N, C-alpha and C positions, 0 to 999 in steps of 0.2 A: 670588688671592694676588698681591701685588706681588713685584717681583724680590728684595726683601730679606726676603721671607717674612711681611710684615705683612698684615693683613686690610684690603682696600681698601674694605670696606663692602658692605652688602646690595645696594644698587642696582647697584653695579659687578659683583657676583657674578652677579646675575640677568641682567644684560646679557650677560655672557660665556657663561652657561649657555644662554641662548636663541639666541645667535648661533652657538654651536658646542657642542651638548650633549655632555657628557663621559661620562655613564653611560647608554649606549643599550642595554646588555646586557639589563637587566630589562624594558625596553619591548619589545624584539624578541621576548621569550619570553612575551608576554602570553597567548597561546593555547596550549592543550595539544595533544598528539598526537591526542586523540579528535576534535577539529574537523577536522584535516587528514585523518584516517582516513575520516570521514563524507564529506568533499568528494571524496576519491578514489573511494569507493563510489558516489557519485552519477554521476561522469563516466567511470568505467572501462567497458569493453565498449561503447564508443561507435561511431559510424559509421566512424571511421578506426581500423583495427586498430593497437593498440599506442600510440595517442595518448590520453593522459589529461591534458587541459590544466588541471591544478591549479597555479596560479602559485606561484612561490618565496616562501616565508616561513620564518622560523626556527622555526616550530612543527614543521617537518619533522624537526628534530633530536630532539625528544621522540617523534615518530612512528616512529622507527626501532626502537622496542620492539614494533611490531606483531606480529612473528613469534615472540614469546615463548611463545604458545600454539599454535604451528604453524598459525595462521590469520591472514589479512590483513583480511578483511571484518569490520566491526563486528557486534556482536550485534543482533538485532531490536529496534527501538525501541518496538514495541507488542506486548504479549503477545496472540497470536491463534491461532486454530486453522483448519485446512483440512479440509473434510468432503467426501468423495466423494459426489456426488449420486445415484449408483446403489447403491452398497454401504452407504452410511452410515458408512464407516470414518472415524474422527476422528483427525487427526494434528496434533500440536503443531508450530507453524510455527517453523522456525529460519532462514528466509530473510529477509535484510535487505530485499530488493526487495519481497516481498509485504507485509511489515510497513509499509514506507514507503508503498506504494500504499494500504493501509487507513488509515494515519495522515492521508494527504492526500486522502482520498476526498471531503471537502467541497469541495476545490479543483477536482477534475476531473469530478464528477458534473454532469449537465445541469440547467438550471433547470426543465426540464419535470418532473423528479422532485420538486422542491419544490412545484410547482403541483398535482401529483397528491396529495401529502400534505395540502396546504392544503384542497383540495376535499373530501377524505375527512373532515378535521377539521370542516369546516363542516357536512357531512352528519351527522356524529355529534352535533353540537351541536343541530341542528334536530330530530333524532329525540329527543334528551333533553328537549326542551321539551314534547313530548306524552307523555312517560313517566309512568306511574302514580307512580313514585318518582324524580323528577328529581334528578340529582346536581349538585353545585356545578360551575360551568363550568370551574373550574381542574382538576377531576378528569377531564375529557374529554380524551383524548389518543390518538394513534396508538401502538399497543403495539409494533409491529415494522414495519420497512421493508425489503423484499427488492428489491434492484435487479438486474435481469437484463441481462447483457451477452454479446454474441457475440464470440468471439475470431476475428479475421480472420487474424492471423498471430502467432506467438510464437517468433521466431528468437533472441531474447536479445540481438540487436545493436541497441543504442539508436539512436534518431533524433537528428539534429543540431538540437536546439532552441537557443534563444538562450543559455541558461545554459551550454551546452557550448562554443559558439564564442567567447563573450566572454572565456574564459580565454586564448585566443591574443592577443586585444586587450590584456588586462591585462599579459601578458608583454611585448608590444611597448612599452607605456608604461613598464614598469619599465626596459627597456633605454634608452629615451629619457631617463629621469631619470638613470640611471647614466652616460650619455654627457656630461651637462652639465659636471661637474667636470673631465672629461678635456679637453673643448674649451676651457673657461675658464682652467683652472689647470695643465693638463698632468698632472693626477692621475688615473691610470687604474685605481687600486686598486678603486674602487667598481664600475667596469664589470667588473673581473675577478671580484669577489665575486658580482655579479649573474649573470654567465655561468656560474660554477661552481655556484651554487645552483640556477639554472634547469636545468642539465644533470642535476644529481643528482635534482631533483624529477621531471622528466619520465622519467628512467630508473627511479626508484622506482615511478612510476605505470604503467610499461610492463611490469612483471613479469607473466608469463602466469598466475600463480596468482590474480591479481585476477579474471580472466575465469573461471577454473575454479571459484572459490568463489561468484562472483556468479550465473552463468547456465550453468555447465558441467554440464548434466544431459542425460539421454537424451531423444530426440525420439520422439514417438508415431509408430508405423508407419502409413503410409497409402499403400497400393498398390491395384492393381485387385482383388486377392484379400483383402487385409487392410486394414480401415478402422477403425483404433483411435482412439477419442475418449474424452475424460474431461471430464465436467462436474463442477465443484467449487463449494463455498461457502467464502467467506472471511469470518470474523466473530471478534469478541472473545469470543464464547461466550454462555452464559446471562445474561440481563440486558442484553445489548447492544441498541442501537436499530437498528443497521444490519447487514444481511447482504448481501454481494456475491456474486451467482451468476454464474459464468463458464462459458459453454458452450464446451467445448474446440474447438480448430481443427484443421484437417487438417495433420498432420505437424509440429505445433508442439511446444514444450517440454512435457514432462510436469510439470504444476504440482505434482502430488503429490511427485514426485522433487525438485522445486525446494524444497519445504518441508522436506525431510529434513535431518538434521543432518550427514550425511557427504557428501563430494565425492570423486570419483576425481581426485586431483591428478597431473598429468603428470610433474613433476620437482620434488618437494618439497625434495630436497637442494640442487638448483641455486638454488632460492629462498632457502634458508637461507644459503648461501655468499654470494650476491649481497647479501642483506640485511645480513650482517655487514660486507661491504666498504663498503656505502653508509653504515652507521652510523659506521664509522671515519672516512670522508671528511667526513661531516657534522660530527662532533666537531672534526675538524681545521679545518674552515672556521669553526666557531663560535669556537674559540680565537683564530684569526687576526683575526676581527672584534672580539672583546671588547676588545682593546687599541688599536684604531684611534681616533685623535684628530683627524684632519684632515677637514674638510668632512663632518662626521658627519650633517648634515641630509639629505644625499643617500642615505646608507646607510639612515638611518631612514625616509626617504620610500619607498624601494624595499621595505623590510621591512614597513612599515605598509600599503602598497597591497596586497601579497600577503596580509597578515593579514586585511584587510577582505574581499578576494575569497574567501579560504578560508571565512570565517564565512558569507558570503552563499550560497555554493555549498552548504555543508553543510546549511543550513536551508531552502532554497528548495523549495516544492512543485513537482512535475513531473507531467506526464501519463504514464500507463502506457506510451505509445508511446516515451517517452524511455528506458524500460528494455527495449525490444524486445518489448513485449506490446501489440499493436494491438487495442483493444476498441471495439465498436460498441454503443451503447445500444439496448435492445429494450423494456424494460418496467419499471414500478415497481409492486409489490404491497404495499398497506397495508391495515390494518384496525384496529378497536378492541380486538381480542382476538388474542393470539399464536396460539392454536390455529386461529382462522379464517384467519389469514395462511398458516399451513402448509397448511390445506385448499385454499386458492386456488392455492398453489404446486403442490400435488399435482394439482390439476385440470388445470393447463396442462402440467406436466412430471412425468409418472408416476414414482414412486419418489423424486423429489426432496424433496417435502414430508415423506415418511416418513423420509428420511435425517436430518431435523432434529429428529425427535421426541426421541431420546435426549439431545440437547444442551439443548433448551429445556424438556423434560418428563421429567427422569430418574426421577421417581417413578411410582407406579401411576396409570393413566388411569381416567377414569370409564367405566362400562360402555358407554355409547353411543359414546364416543370410541374405545374399543377395537374395537367392532364396525365403526365407520367405517373405521379403519385396516386392519382385516382385509379389509374390502371393497375398500379402495384397493389392497391387494396383489393381489387377484384381478383387479381392473380393469387394473392395470399389466401383468400377465401376458397378459391377453386383448388389450390394445392392442399389445403387442410382437409377438404372433403375427399380428395383422392388419396391422401396419405394414410393408407391403412396400416402401414408398417411402423409408423411412429418415427420416421426419419428426423434427424436434427437439422439436416440441410436440404435445400431444394436445388442442388446443383444438377440433379438428374430428375427428369420427369415433370418439371414445372414449366409453365409458360415462359417463353423468352421475355426478357426485359427490353423495352425500346431504348435507343441511345438518347443522350441529351441533345444532340444536334440532329435536326430533321434531315433525312436523306432526300426530301422533296423540295428543300429550300428553307430559308430562314423563317418565312412567315407561313409556311404550309405544314400543318401538323396533322394532316389527314392519315398519316401512316399509323397513328395510335388509334386503335379501334375503340368504340364505345361499349362493345361487348365482345367476349371471346378473346382468344390469344392473339398476341402480336404476330404478324405474318412476315415471312421473308419476301422481299421484293427482288425480282430479277429483271434485267433489261440493260440496254446500252446507256446507263447513267453513270454518274460519278458519286463517290462517297468520301467522307472524311471521318476518320476515327474521332472519338470525343477529345482525345488528347491533341490531335492535329488541328481540329477545329478551334480548340481553345487557344492554340498558338498561331493560328492563321496560316496553316500549311497549305500548299497547293493541292488542288483536287487531283485525285488519282482514279483513272478509269478502272472499272471492274464490273463483273456481272452480278456481284453480290453486294447489295447496298447496305444492308444492316448487319452489323456484327453483334451477336448476342453474348459472346464471351470474349471480350477484348483482352 
């Protein structure tokens, strides 16, 4: 507008708007509080206690409603369950950390796991070529993939990865941008807004309840007399392609407790009072900025940089170590049939395969399957009695597991004993591996009917 109130023209208006934007309020509030909440969830409980380097943006104003449900952490992003590998107890997961780990599993699992799956798929396709009733190549697939990981430590205190430390760099750049109008024009208001917003952001991220909700659970007892360990499965349930098996570590977090919905909060009323005070201060800061008209590009630049950083932090995949859970890859178990995968898991980790039965086969089992899992229970008990060294795996020294397909014929399950270990059978008979039997492959003569480690 000209001084006399007349319209100067579109070109003049655009030139004035781009030289000094007048309505920055809507731009600064482009992201909602859920983005900021996810960013804080990512970086809280990090290597530096109380430091959550989520940079200042005006999305924090909306984020002050976090505490309306008496919780700060966001809900799990992936619906998944956690299964105790010994008892088979299934627990619905309410932990944002565990759901984020499963969501980003393709990011942090090793390439070796892909090679194992590819090799098995090639094997299944080759067997299918010699089958009496070959299936279409598109129907040949790996039914289930169980990845086994050993937990070296589970302190809950995250490691300092790049996504954590870059927040401090972004904050420094924001202060640098805010200092420009102060140095050029003597206008210190942008620097004041940046300082106040950063102080409020870092204070909000330092609330102790973030730690309590994220990783504040009991630790497993591990002393000279008590050696408590918990092996668990993490999966999306029946129909899922991936199951992550975590062998519990010494004195680490109880992952079953981590998956629970309740946390023992140290001072919930303190958090409520501080959250209310922060909300009032954020609203006051927003009102102050909404009417600012001088050198608005600098305020906009500070806010947009923080906005971009918040979005990147909220969605970036991270390693489990960044959440204080240090895992080491051990094995990948794959097959063309889900039941065969569970049998192989049981073969190496007694009771673990049986723990997955109710999840993946909630209905009635076939007679041979029922006999096999009854035998597996006796096998696990015998292995536990003989396992004086406290081994984590039964790959050596345990009874052999029977195959899914009977070597004596489809309706003859006498090879599975009612007591004692499964025996090798020899003689001029024929056998089919479980994979070949599933695909209808031709019989192959051999002197060894049963393979215990296919």
